C-alpha positions as CSV (number, residue, x, y, z in Angstrom):
1,M,12.9,-25.7,-9.0
2,K,15.8,-23.5,-9.9
3,I,14.9,-19.9,-10.7
4,I,16.6,-16.6,-11.3
5,L,15.2,-13.6,-9.3
6,T,14.5,-10.5,-11.4
7,H,13.5,-8.4,-8.3
8,E,14.5,-8.5,-4.7
9,V,12.3,-10.9,-2.6
10,S,12.4,-10.6,1.2
11,G,13.8,-13.7,2.8
12,L,14.8,-15.2,-0.5
13,G,17.4,-13.1,-2.2
14,A,18.2,-10.1,-4.4
15,A,17.8,-9.6,-8.2
16,G,20.2,-11.8,-10.2
17,D,20.4,-14.5,-7.5
18,V,19.9,-18.1,-8.6
19,V,17.9,-19.9,-5.9
20,D,16.2,-23.2,-5.4
21,V,12.5,-23.0,-4.3
22,K,9.5,-25.3,-4.2
23,D,7.8,-25.8,-7.5
24,G,4.4,-24.4,-6.4
25,Y,6.0,-21.2,-4.9
26,A,7.8,-20.5,-8.2
27,R,4.9,-21.5,-10.5
28,N,2.1,-19.8,-8.5
29,Y,3.7,-16.8,-7.0
30,L,7.1,-15.7,-8.2
31,V,6.8,-16.3,-12.0
32,P,3.3,-14.8,-12.5
33,R,4.3,-11.7,-10.5
34,K,7.4,-11.4,-12.7
35,L,9.6,-11.6,-9.6
36,A,11.6,-14.5,-11.1
37,I,12.2,-16.4,-14.3
38,R,12.9,-20.1,-14.7
39,W,16.5,-21.0,-14.8
40,T,17.9,-22.3,-18.1
41,K,21.4,-22.5,-19.5
42,G,20.6,-19.5,-21.7
43,G,19.3,-17.7,-18.7
44,E,22.8,-17.5,-17.2
45,K,23.5,-14.6,-19.6
46,D,20.6,-12.8,-18.1
47,V,22.0,-13.2,-14.6
48,E,25.0,-10.9,-15.4
49,Q,22.8,-8.3,-17.0
50,I,20.4,-8.3,-14.0
51,R,23.4,-8.0,-11.6
52,R,24.9,-5.1,-13.6
53,A,21.5,-3.2,-13.5
54,R,21.2,-3.9,-9.8
55,K,24.6,-2.4,-9.1
56,I,23.6,0.8,-10.9
57,H,20.3,1.3,-9.0
58,E,21.2,0.1,-5.5
59,I,22.8,2.1,-2.8
60,Q,26.4,0.9,-2.7
61,T,27.7,1.7,0.8
62,I,26.3,1.9,4.3
63,E,27.4,5.6,4.4
64,Q,25.2,6.4,1.4
65,A,22.4,4.5,3.0
66,N,22.7,6.4,6.2
67,Q,22.7,9.7,4.3
68,V,19.4,8.7,2.5
69,K,18.0,7.5,5.9
70,A,18.7,10.9,7.4
71,Q,16.9,12.6,4.5
72,L,13.9,10.3,4.7
73,E,13.5,10.6,8.5
74,G,13.6,14.4,8.2
75,V,10.8,14.6,5.7
76,K,7.2,15.2,6.8
77,V,4.9,13.1,4.5
78,R,1.3,14.0,4.2
79,L,-0.9,11.8,2.0
80,A,-4.4,13.1,1.0
81,V,-6.8,10.2,0.2
82,R,-10.6,9.8,-0.2
83,S,-12.3,8.6,2.9
84,G,-15.7,7.9,4.4
85,D,-17.4,9.7,7.4
86,A,-15.9,7.3,10.0
87,G,-12.3,7.9,8.9
88,R,-12.1,4.6,6.9
89,L,-10.4,4.9,3.5
90,F,-11.9,3.8,0.2
91,G,-9.3,1.2,-0.5
92,S,-5.9,1.4,1.1
93,V,-2.6,3.3,0.8
94,T,-0.1,1.4,-1.4
95,P,3.7,1.5,-1.4
96,A,3.5,3.3,-4.7
97,D,1.3,6.0,-3.1
98,I,3.9,6.4,-0.3
99,A,6.8,6.6,-2.7
100,S,5.2,9.4,-4.7
101,A,4.2,11.2,-1.5
102,I,7.8,11.1,-0.3
103,K,9.0,12.5,-3.6
104,A,6.3,15.2,-3.5
105,A,7.3,16.2,0.1
106,G,10.9,16.9,-1.1
107,G,12.5,13.6,-0.1
108,P,14.7,11.3,-2.1
109,E,13.3,9.1,-4.8
110,V,12.4,5.7,-3.2
111,D,11.7,2.4,-5.0
112,K,8.2,1.2,-4.1
113,R,9.5,-2.3,-3.7
114,R,11.7,-1.2,-0.8
115,I,8.8,0.1,1.3
116,E,7.5,-2.3,3.9
117,L,4.1,-1.9,5.3
118,G,3.4,-3.9,8.5
119,S,-0.3,-4.0,7.8
120,P,-2.4,-2.3,5.2
121,I,-3.1,1.4,5.9
122,K,-6.9,1.8,5.7
123,T,-7.6,4.6,8.2
124,L,-6.8,8.3,8.6
125,G,-4.2,9.4,11.0
126,A,-0.5,8.9,11.6
127,H,1.2,5.7,10.5
128,E,4.8,4.5,10.4
129,T,6.4,2.5,7.6
130,S,9.9,1.1,7.0
131,V,12.1,1.7,3.9
132,R,14.8,-0.9,3.4
133,L,17.7,1.1,1.9
134,H,20.5,-1.5,2.3
135,P,20.6,-5.0,3.8
136,E,21.8,-3.4,7.1
137,V,20.0,0.0,7.0
138,A,16.3,0.7,7.2
139,A,14.6,4.1,7.7
140,K,11.4,4.7,9.6
141,V,9.1,7.1,7.8
142,D,6.1,8.7,9.5
143,I,3.1,9.3,7.2
144,E,0.1,11.4,8.0
145,V,-3.0,10.2,6.1
146,V,-5.5,13.0,5.8
147,A,-8.9,13.3,4.0
148,G,-8.7,14.8,0.7
């Protein structure tokens, strides 16, 4: 099935790309989560609009990405969450929580879709996440999850 990506999908492509995927992957995962739309002849007009919007929001050069990376790696991020007695969280820390904590700590504004968690954060303590700034540049951000 031919689809148009509306958001970046790891391992598949960036917003505005037209890709061919299996029918079930598109029908059951990409389209319901609004990561893609079905390709049509009329949809070709949308591709240019999506690409223009992507150019405005994305970091253009590796130099810019390295500057943002230096800012991110210099920020100390503390995230206060509700937890139980044993140090386990009620729920987990989401990429949206991390993005707002980075902004609150004085760091640059980061898109939550660019934050990659290796595994869900469900305990108190120090954790490391990766922020994909550019296809060639990723920043490591240390997060301290504390009871709050």
